[in-house]
N, C-alpha and C positions, 0 to 999 in steps of 0.2 A: 587391201590388195585390189588392184584393178585387173579386170579380165579383158582380154583381147580375143576376137573371134578368129584370128589367123595364127598359124604356127610357122616356125622356120621351115623352109622347104616347100611350102604351099605355092601353087601357081595362082596369081591374083590378077584381076583386071582393075585398072584405075578408072573410077567412075566420075571424077571431076578434076578440074585443073587443066594445065597446058598439055599434060600427057594422057588426057581422057581417051579411053578406048584401047589403050596399049596394055599388053600383058607382060608379066615378068615373074621371076622366082624371088621369094622372100629370103633375104640374107640374114636379117636380124630383126628381132621384135623387142620393143621396150614397153612393157605393160605399165610401168610407172608414169611414163609420158603419154602413153596411148599412141605410139608411133611405130612405123615399120620402115625398113630400108629394103628397096626392091632393086634387083640386079639390072643395071643399065637404064634405070628410069630416074626422073627428077634430078638430072645432072646439074651441078653447080661448078663454077670456076673458083678454085681455091688457090690463094697466093701462098706459096711455100718458100720459106727462108732456108738457105743452105745451112745445115747443122754442123757438118764437119769440114775440114780443110779439103778442098778439091771437089766437094759435092756441089751439084748443080741445083740452083733455086729456080723459081719460075712459077708459071700458072699451070695448075693441074686440074683436070676434070675429075670430079668425085660424085658418088651417089649421096643424096641428102635424104633425111628422114621425111616421111609423109604421114599424115594422120591416118590411123587405121580405119576410121569411119569413112574414108574416101576410097577404100578398096573393097572388092568383093572376091571371094574365093571362086575359082573357075573349076567346075566339076570335070573330073577326068573321063566320065562316061558320056554325058550329054554335051560337054564342051561349052556350056553356058555359064555366065556369072550367076551365082546363087547365094542365098543366105545359108548359114550353117544351122542345121537342125540336129537335135540329139535324140538318141534312142537308147533306152536302158535294156541291156541284154539280160538273159536268164540268170547269168552268174553275178549280176549286180553291177557290172562295169558299163561305162558310157561309151557310145560310139558316135562319131560325127557323121551325119548323112546329108545328102543333097536335098534341099527343100523342094526342088522341082521334079527330079526323077526318082528319088528315094534310095539311090545307091549309096554305099559307104564311100567316104572321102579318104 
């Protein structure tokens, strides 16, 4: 099983590629491929064929997957892109914390 440092719903910043420096919300995570889909980022043109009678075909813009190693989680407290650190609580559960400011994510 492969682990990914981001979860669905996290706000992330893209650190490389044509969308470098832009932020967005994670819509889907694929740990098997090590990729994430970010809302409104890494847009590609997709040619869609009409499936039913009367349905319109054409070129549609859609979000494409991006490697998870090319994004960093943005801390909600300090607002900076950061690595995810973990803290083990007294009851034995793990908590994700910001490596820069120490607040929980």
